[in-house]
C-alpha positions, 0 to 999 in steps of 0.5 A, a space after each residue: 500500500 502506498 503512503 503519503 506523509 501527514 505533512 503533505 495531507 496537512 497542505 491539502 487541508 490548509 488549502 481547502 480551508 483557505 479557499 473557503 471549502 468545508 475542509 472538515 466535511 471533506 476530510 470526514 468523507 475521505 476518511 481523514 482523521 484530523 487529529 493525526 495530522 499533527 503526527 510529525 513523520 506519520 503517514 496516511 494511505 495514499 488512497 486517502 489523499 487521492 480520495 480527498 483531492 478527488 472530492 475537492 475537485 468534484 465539489 469545488 467550482 474552481 478548476 484552478 483550486 490546486 494552483 492556489 497551493 502556491 500562495 497558501 503553501 505551509 513551509 512545515 508541510 515538507 517536515 524533515 525533508 523541508 528542513 534538509 532543503 532549508 539548510 542547503 547552500 542553494 536551491 540546486 542542493 535543496 532539490 537534490 535533497 528533495 529527490 533523495 529524501 522523497 520516501 519521507 514524503 510518500 511512496 508511489 511516485 518516481 521523482 528525479 532530476 535531469 540536467 539539460 544543457 544549462 537547465 535543470 528539470 525536476 520531474 515526477 511520475 505517479 504510479 497507480 494503485 489498484 482499488 484507489 481513486 485516480 490521480 487528478 488535476 487538483 492533486 497534480 497542481 497541488 504538488 507542482 504549486 507546493 514545490 514552487 511555493 516552497 522554493 519561493 519561500 526559501 529564496 525570500 520571494 525571488 523565485 528563479 526563472 522558470 523556463 517550462 512546466 509540464 502537466 499530465 492533464 489535458 490543456 484546460 480551456 482557461 490557463 490565465 492563472 497558470 500564466 499569471 503564476 508561472 510566466 513560462 512555457 506550458 505543456 499539457 498531456 504529457 506522460 509525466 510532470 516536470 518543472 524546468 529551471 535555469 541551472 545557474 540561477 539555482 546556484 545562488 546562495 540561500 539565506 536559510 543555509 546552515 552547514 552544521 544544521 545541513 549535516 545534522 538534518 541529512 544524518 537524521 533523514 538518512 536514518 529515517 529513510 533507512 527505517 522505511 526501506 527494508 525491501 529485498 534486492 529483488 524488490 528494489 531492482 524491480 521497483 527501479 526498472 519499473 520506474 526507469 525502463 523505457 526512459 532515456 536512462 540505461 537499465 542494465 545491471 551496471 546502472 541499476 547497481 550504481 543506482 542502488 549504491 551496491 557493488 555489481 557482484 554483491 547485487 548479483 549474489 544477493 539476487 541469487 540468494 533470493 532465487 533470481 538473477 537480473 535478467 529474470 527480474 528485467 523480464 518480469 518487469 517487461 512483461 508487467 509493463 507490456 500487459 499494462 500498456 496493451 490493456 490500458 493505453 492507446 500506444 501503438 504496438 511499436 511504441 509499447 515495444 520501445 517503452 519496455 525496452 525492445 529495439 526490434 519489433 520482432 523481438 517484442 513479438 517473440 517475447 509476447 508469444 512467450 509471455 502470453 501465448 499469442 502476438 501483442 495485437 491479439 492479446 490487446 484485442 482480447 484484454 484491452 480496457 482502453 477508454 480514451 486516456 493513457 493510464 500510468 504504469 502498474 503499481 509496485 514501487 516506492 517513491 524513488 530517491 534516484 538522482 540522475 548523474 551529477 555535474 
């Protein structure tokens, strides 16, 4: 079961109150125990968070509700992760801390940084959970606006220039508030959300920086993350591949070992002790993603093959024959539940703390 921190849920409740909605009634309907919001380091099921944001989206007459989190942001909602960001020397290091310690904010999303020439992209991809309400626009806008609201607070109100923001939902009829808040290029309908900054601007020193506190905060954060991550090596490899397969990143044994911060031979040995090898886990993930995309997406067969790591369509067809006993086209015809919107990839992984290589 995926989770969300009490701090992140508190941010939603604060937004609902600030916008004049019946926060108590909505929380009651979503099953949120308001007394638990004061638990520092506590968690709720992520499905509760999704239920609450979906209810808010349905009952509010303001489609831009989630964007209002930018002005109503609570610095304490990021809890320990927020403290590590505050004591960082600059926003670049603060974003690295956000990605690395993301498991303390919740699970069920892949969060990462990518350098693109003189720019930095902070990107996120939410993973679904069977039986849970779906990720909605309000939830996505709250996530984006909260990160930017905190960044503005850290810089004393002088947020570095944003070059681009990418959303997964379709372009709304009215994007006036988007433009007013962010003043940058906007892209909608993508497979993951992201924010692009000028890299040089992120290196400006923060007034909240404190080297001694940064060390203390990060040591404690490392300890807390360690208490949460007790997955087997097979589960860790499976989670990493599920999040990164089909992206521009290399997903071979060497790269996965580096990402998991373990020696390649140690990883091979530990997988063997668990009765698996790397190629078997990779094949499991390819099968799982193929099944998901064929059932629930509008991607072409060639696109599905590429997304799960096949360079040749013939190899993809042979794999489907081995997995499903039939070609991918026939499997899609028999199982497809596609209804017009590409669904996110299947449930399995905790929020990633993977950081793309440094500069």
